[in-house]
N, C-alpha and C positions, 0 to 999 in steps of 0.2 A: 323808549331811549335809541336814535340812532344812527349806527356806526354806519364812517365812512369803509370801502371793500380797496384792497390796495392790492393788488396781484404781477409780484417779480418773477422775473424771464431772464433765462439766460439763453441768448441763441441756438448752441449746439447741443441743447436739452431738449426735450421733445418738447414742442411747442403745442402738439394739439387734448395736450394735459391742460390749459388752456381754458376753454370754455368750460369745459365739464367741473375746474373748480365753481369758477361763478358762480354755475346755477347751480350746486351744492350748497356752497356758503349763503348765499340768496335762500333757500328755502329755509335750509335749518336756521337761519337769525331770524328770517321772519313768521318761523312755530313757535319760537321763542316771546315771540311780540315786540320781536324788536327792529325797527326801520333801517333801509340800506339804502347805503349811497354808492348809487356806481357812475365811474364814468365815462364817457361815451368807449362808442366800443371803436368805434371810428378816430379817435383822439390817438394812439400811439396803437404799435404794429403787436395785432391778437388780442387788446385792449387787455396790457403789460403793459411793466414801467420794465425795463432794461438801460436804457442809455442818461444820460445827462440830460443831453434832449427832451426826453420822455419823463424822465424825471422831473423839471423843469415847468412841462404841460401840468402835470398831473398837480403841483402847488399853485398854480394858477386855477384851477380846475377847483381846489380847495379854499383859495383865495376869494375863491366868488359865491361858494356856498358858506364862507363859513359865521359860525354860531350857529348852521343848520342842523353837523352835528354833536356827539359825543367821545366819540370815540373811534379811533382807525385798527381795524383787524389787516395787519399785514401777512400776508397770504405765500405762504412756496408751494405751487403745486410742482414747480421741477428747480433745479437747487437756485437762482436765483438771481439777481444785481447789486450788489452794495452800495454802488457809487449810483446807480439810479432811484434806491431807495433814501438813501439817507437826501441826496439834491429833493423828494418829491417830500418828506418827511421831516424832513430838521425843524421848518417852523409851521409843524401842522396845532397847533399847541393844545394838545388834547394827548391819551395818552395813549399809547398803541401796544396793540396786542401783536404777538409776533405765533405767525402759527405754518411750521412746519408738512407737509405732507407726507406720512410716510410709506419708503418700499415695499413692495411684494415682492417675496422668495419667487416666486413664478412669472415674477416680470421685470425680469434682472433686465435682458437684450438691454442696447444703446437707446431701438425707440420706446424705450415704453421705463426706462432707469432714469430715476427724478433728483439723487442722490440733496432731493433738499434738504434732510439731516447735516450731510456738512453746510450748504448755503446759509444755514438760520447761525451757523458759526462766524461765519463771515459778516452777516448782517450784527449780531450782535455788538463782533468785535469793532464795527465801522461805526458804529451810533456810542459806543464805549468814547469810540477818541472824539467823533464832532456834540459827546453830552446830551444827546439826544436820548431824554427816560424810555424807556419800553418796560417790558411785562413778559414774561418768558419761562413760563410753569410749566412742569413737571407729567407725562411726558415733552420729551424731544421734538419728538415726534409723532402727533397727531392727526387721525382720521376728525376729520366734520361732525361727519355720521355717528361720534363716537361719543355713548353720554355721557361722558368726562368734558367732550368740548361744549356738552350744553353746561355741565358745572360749571365749566371754566366761563365762559359767557355769564352765565346768575353774574361770581364775582368780578369781571371784569366790567360788566354795568354798575355796580356798588360800586368797583376806583372811581368810575370816572364820575361818579356824581358826586363823593368823594373830596377828589380830587377839585371838581370844577364848583363845590359848594364850600372848600375852604380855603381856597386861593388866594383868597378875599374873602374876608367877612365880619362882623363886628358882634361886641358882646358888649350887653350895657349891666356896668355894677350899678347894684342901690346900695347904698347903705357904706359904710362905712365896714370891713371887717371886724365881725363880735371879736369884740376887745380881747375873751383868753384865747383865741384861737388865733395863735400866729403859725398854726399844719395848713394854715389858706392862704398864706402870704405867693404874691405872682412881682414879674414884673414887667410893668405893659414895653420896656424899650423890648426888650426879648421877644415878645407875644409880637409887637408892630415887625421886627426884620422877620419874623413870616407870614405876615399880611394878614394878623389878628389888629384890628384894630380895640381898641376898648373905651367904651363913653362912660366915663362914671356919675354917678349921679349922688348927695345927700337924698335921705330918706328924709328929709325935711322938704326937700322936693318932692316926693310923692304925696307927702302927707295932704301940702299946700293943691295941688291937683286934685285930689282927693276933694278936699271940701269945697273946690269950686265948683263943684259937682251938682248941679239941683236937682232938687229931690224929683222934680218932676221928667226926671232925662228920660229920652228913649231909651239907648245903651243902656242903666244905673237895670232903667225893669227888665230891658230883656236878659242882662246880668244876673238879675236874683233867680230868675226863670229859670236860666241855664244852669245857674247852680241847683236848683232843688229838684230839678232833671239829674242834676247828672248825681249829687250825692244823697243819700239821709241826711236830712237838717233837722230832724220832728224835734231835737233837745237843745236845738240854737237858735235863742231870743231874736227876732226877728231887726233888732235892730244893729244884732250882731253881723246879720246876713247881709241891714244893708249896708255896713262898714266894708265887712269880706268885700261884697259889690261894688263897692265904691273904689275900695281899695287895685281889684281888678281892670275895671274900664281905665284908670289912671295908668295902669301896668301900659295896658292895651298901646293909650295913647302914644307913650313913648314908646313904644315897640315901634309905631308907624311912625312917629314923626322927623325916628334916628334913624329909624330902616336897620332894625338890631334883630341878629339871627338867631339871638337866646339872651337874656338872666343871668345875675349872680346877684341873690339879694337877701340882706341885711336882712335875718329872720327872727333876732329877737336882740334883750330884750326888751328894746326904745318900743318896737311896733305894739305890744302886750301893754307898755307903760303909757305912750300915746294914746294908741287906736283902740286899747284896748281887745285887742284881737288875735290870734298865731294866726302868722298867714297860705299855712301848710300847703290847704285846700285850693286855694291858688292857685300854687304851683302846680298843686295834680293838673286841676283842670288846663291848665297851659300845655305841663307835656301832652296832656293826652291830647289837646288840637298839633301836634307838632312845633310848640315854638321852644325850645329848650332851657329849663330855667331849674337853677339848682341852688338847693340852697346854704345859707351860711357862706354868700357871697362869694363860694365858691369860681370864680371865674372858670381857673383852669378845668377841677372837671365840668363847666357849664361848655365847654372849648369841645370835653372828649365823647359829649352825649351830644353836641354838633354830626360827627361824626359815625357816630353810630345809631343815630336817624338819618343822617343820609344814608350809611350801609343800608341797614333796614328796612327803609322807610316805614319805621313802625316810631314810635314813642318810646324814648328814652326815660331812666331814671338815674338821679345821685343817688347812690346809696351809703351805708358805713356798712365798714369790717365792724361789726358788733359784736358778736358772741360764740363759741365753738359750738357743736351739738352736741351733746352727752360726750361718751368716751371715742368718738369717728377721728382719724384725724382727716381726713379729704374732705368734712364736713363745716359749716359754719352758717351761723346766722347772719344775712342780710336785712340791711334795717335802715325805716327812716319812721319821723314821728307821720309823715301822710300825705309828703311830695311824690308820691307815687300815679304816675297813670292810670288809668280808674281799667285800661284794657290790660293793664298787665296784672287785676287784682281777678283775687275769683267771681267778686260779684261786686257790686255797686258799695260802699265801704259807705262809714257809719262817720257827722262828724261829731264831737265831742269837744270840751275843755280836755288843753295840751295838758296831761298829766304832770310834768315838769315845771310844769310853768303857774301853773292852778299849787302845787304845796308851797312854791315860791312868794305870789301875788294872787294867791288868789282866784275862786274857777270865772270870777265874772270880765275877769281880765284874759283869757286865755282858748277860748270857743273858735274851734279851726283846723283842729287836729283833723286829718279823713284816715278815719285802720279800716285795717282790712287786712289780707293775706296774700300775697305771691302766689299765683297761682304755679301749676307744676308747667314748665316748656326748657326748651334747651336754651342757654342764653352766653351772649359774648362782653365782655368783658375791659373797661380800659381805663387807664387814670393818666393825665401829666401833667407836670409842674414844669417850670423854668429854674435853674440852674447855671452860674455861670453865663449868662451871657447864650443858652441855649435853652431848648426845648427838648427834651426828653417824653419817652410814654412807656407802658408795658400793658399790654398785652394776652390773652387769653380765652378760652373758653370754657364753661362750666353748662347743671341744669340745678332746675329749681325743679326740690323731689314730689313738694307737697304734703313736708312729713308733717306732724305738729308740730306746734313750739312750745305749748305748754300751756298751764292756767292762767289766765288777765294777762296774756303778752300784751304788751301795749306796742302801737303805732301800726306801722305799716311791712311787712317783714314775710321769709321766707326760707326756707332749709335750704343750700344751697351745697350741693355737691360738685369739689373741684378737686382732679386729679395732682395726687402731688400736692396736697395746699400747704400742708407746711412749709416746705421745703419756701415756695412764693412767696406764702404771709415773712420766710425770714427775710428774701431779697428785699420786696415792699417794704419792710423797715429798714435794710441797713443804709437803702438807697436816701431814704427822704422822703419818701411821696406821703399823703392824703393821707388817711384815716376814710378817706371818702372813696369811690371806685364807681364806675358809671355802666349801669348795663341794659342789654336792648333783647326782644329774644331774636332769635336764632342761631345758626353761625356764621363769624363776619370774619376773623380775624386774617382770614388769607386775603381777603382786600383790604382792612385795613394797614395790615403790615405793608401792604404795596403799596397802597396811597400812602403811607406815610415814609415812607424808607423810601422810595424811586421817584415819587413824583414832589411832596413837597420837604423833605432834607429836613425829616426831622429823629433822634440818637433814641435808640430802643434799646431799653433793660433786657434784659433777658430773663423770666423767670425761671 
């Protein structure tokens, strides 16, 4: 990540604090692995921005470096000037984090008193008037050497990744939704209003592409080896492994050709009837590579997965709110048949016939479920939906506990602890969300909510 540093100033406050702030903030960000873009010291008085003219100079500086920076840290070593700040940043096009230096009780004489606590309100007020989106987290005043600031920067970097990755992106919907599942309906035109383009393909398109792949195609051979290394295929016939690999190569080529950021796939039951496989492990492997892939053609959860992937920089998974966990009201089992990425599992999975489809269609046409267990970890969860021309979402955090799921549990799942779970599930159900929820490792709801609410204008359902 690379952040542009904006230093505010107001002339009758102590200007000597500005150089110190530039040095402190630069050093802290660099220690966090974040590059810093600073305007030249001689571009404005004290290397800070106060007047309209200085704001315009800073805006031209950013324009000259467009595309080089992911966010802006607007720092107030003293009160700062809201007019120069709004002029300098109104067209910066990236998230803006506002940092107000705290005053110290033994340094309150006029030569050292900052008043940035107050100045931050002026910046926020005028930014609100100008409709310049910004980030201002608790506490109101914060020194950059505080561990809290370091955590803010970790979350703000995630905000910048989410906003950059989701202002404009493309999701491929492969196949119609499963006929029985009205639960994953979505409105393409609503998604487009929020910058989400959907490219829709019939499963027959996928099958045609698959059948055109020659047996000696190097990509096919490489994919077969990739799958052998990725999971345990010891009970899978070679012909089924080849078919799974053909479909995977065909999807890879669709993703590349249409520049897709993720997909939702109709995973049953036509692929079982035509190609004689279940595509769970294909989705698992895609997700493990960071190409989000939701099963059951759930485009809205593919979108949620994309956000989580951008936040955590780790794989995401689409799961079912599936089972209670004994009598514990704050635990449940989150599960899916086998699309969970390997990096989220306790160990390498086992690819077997899909038990649900084997029961109705026979084992010969259902190889491909990648089964195992989700590892113990903190996780964040998100789900999105369209309704009445708007995009809605909910978010939260929990913990996979690693507790056993019972003898003979099918698929890939984990026991999940979510505080006040029963209330949350009730809200989710009344609001009309899907039975799916997307997860990723780590605690990222601060960044998710900030990006979705203040920069992308999604509508939040409070759980």
